[in-house]
C-alpha positions, 0 to 999 in steps of 0.5 A: 137527147131532146124531148123528141126522143124517148119517153117511157111509161111506168110499166116496162112493156110499153114505151113512147117515142116522139119522132118527126112527122112528114106532113105530105102524103103521096099514097092515096085511095080513091073509091069507085063511087063516081058520084062522090069521088072521095079521095083519102090519104092512106095513113097506115097500110099493111098486107091485110089492110089499111087505115084511111083519112078523109081530110074534107068531109065525112066518110060515107061508109059504115062498119061492114060495108064493102069498099072498092077503089084504087090505090095510087102511089107515085105512078103506081095504081092498084085496084082494091076491094075490101070490107070496112072494119071501123069508122071513127070520124074522118078515119076508117079501117079496111080489111083487104079481100084475101084474093088480093094477097099476091097483088098487095105483096107486090105493091108493098114489096121491098123493091117497090118501097125502095123506088118510092123512098124519099131522102128527107134529109136533103130537105128539098120540101122545106120540112124543118128537121131537128139538128141532130137528125142526120138522115131520114128516109120515108115512104108513105105508110110503110117506112121511116128510117131515122139516124141521129148523130152525136156532136162529135160525129159518132152515131147516137141512135137509129130507129127503123119502122117497117109497117108495124115492125120497130127496130132501134139501136142506141149507143151504149144500149144496143139493138132492140125490137118491138111493134108499133101499137099506136101513132098520133100526130102532134103539132109543136112550135118548131116542127110536127111530130108523131107520138108512137107507143111501141110494145117492146120485145123482152128479147130481140126478135130475129124475124123483125131484124131480118125483115128490116135487114132485107130492106136495108140491103137494098138501099142504093148509095144515092139514098145513104152513103155506103159507110152508113148503110154498112153501119146499119147492116153491122148493127142489124147483125147482117 
């Protein structure tokens, strides 16, 4: 594969991947301070918290501050309350209040994610893609699914990122599981990439496979052809 793909550290525990980056974000947070009206991109989100990026200006929060506002995601809206865990330049980390747990679970449910997935391989937004990337499903924050093909038409590998869970299959090597540790955006002459550092499991984590399989089972045929979905399910052990 190209340098897009696999770069390994010297140690066996951590591995790096360079994967395509989608430059637009439709998942946003707007705080309740009407005097400032700050709108943030949600760079990462999970069931316990989120990471925000303020593209214009500096966040007016400090560690330990309470924060409240609204998450907006393509027509869906959820009022959020939380506590600022850290601030680093234009980014800040938020821990959700425990009372919001049921609302967050619904907002980030597979059913809702499926509604908000984008088939980027259709390339309606003018995003440059590597030639061997056959399918790419993306939902801001929680999900990326990449499927890569050999020149002869057979499948080469796939990666699925669901929140912090990472599942990868490589032709000839089989299935592996891991966890997203870090992610940073890289700009290259051809297209934007995200560089991930994953903590790879020594053995396959069945819970991670089950979480990803639950999402794949819900994919409609207009996102991926049925034979592609069946291939994913087979490799995931479904």
